[in-house]
C-alpha positions in Angstrom: 97.2 131.9 80.8 97.9 129.9 83.9 95.1 128.3 85.9 95.0 129.2 89.6 94.1 126.3 91.8 92.8 127.4 95.2 93.6 124.2 97.1 91.9 123.7 100.4 94.1 123.3 103.4 93.8 121.9 106.9 95.9 122.8 109.9 96.5 120.1 112.5 98.2 120.3 115.9 99.8 117.4 117.8 98.1 117.1 121.2 99.2 113.6 122.2 102.6 111.9 122.7 103.7 109.0 120.5 105.3 107.3 123.5 103.9 103.8 124.1 101.9 104.0 120.8 102.0 101.4 118.0 104.6 101.9 115.3 102.1 102.6 112.6 100.7 105.5 114.6 104.2 107.0 115.1 104.8 106.7 111.4 101.5 108.4 110.6 102.5 111.3 112.8 105.8 111.6 110.9 104.0 111.3 107.6 101.9 114.3 108.6 105.1 116.2 109.5 104.5 116.1 113.2 106.9 114.8 115.9 106.8 117.0 118.9 103.9 118.2 121.1 102.0 121.3 120.1 103.6 121.5 116.6 101.3 122.7 113.9 101.3 121.8 110.2 99.2 123.2 107.4 98.5 120.5 104.8 96.6 120.1 101.6 93.1 118.8 102.3 93.1 115.5 100.4 91.4 112.2 101.2 94.8 110.7 102.1 95.5 113.4 104.6 92.0 113.1 106.1 92.5 109.4 106.4 95.8 109.9 108.3 94.1 112.4 110.6 91.2 110.0 111.3 93.7 107.2 112.1 95.4 109.2 114.8 92.5 111.5 115.8 93.4 110.9 119.5 96.8 112.4 119.0 96.0 115.4 116.8 93.3 118.1 116.6 92.2 120.1 113.6 92.9 123.7 114.3 91.7 125.4 111.0 90.0 124.3 107.8 90.1 126.7 104.9 
């Protein structure tokens, strides 16, 4: 019998441009799978992902948490 894990997810949308931003902020956007304006990604809600979102909170917004 397989266990079903209902992983929480978070959807983020890029709302800021990486132009004229420090390299670490650009790399964090790429790490989240974002690179162009208004793109959305649904990611697993882990402490690492939450930390990345917090680091670039001025460039992304959380659309949905489930």
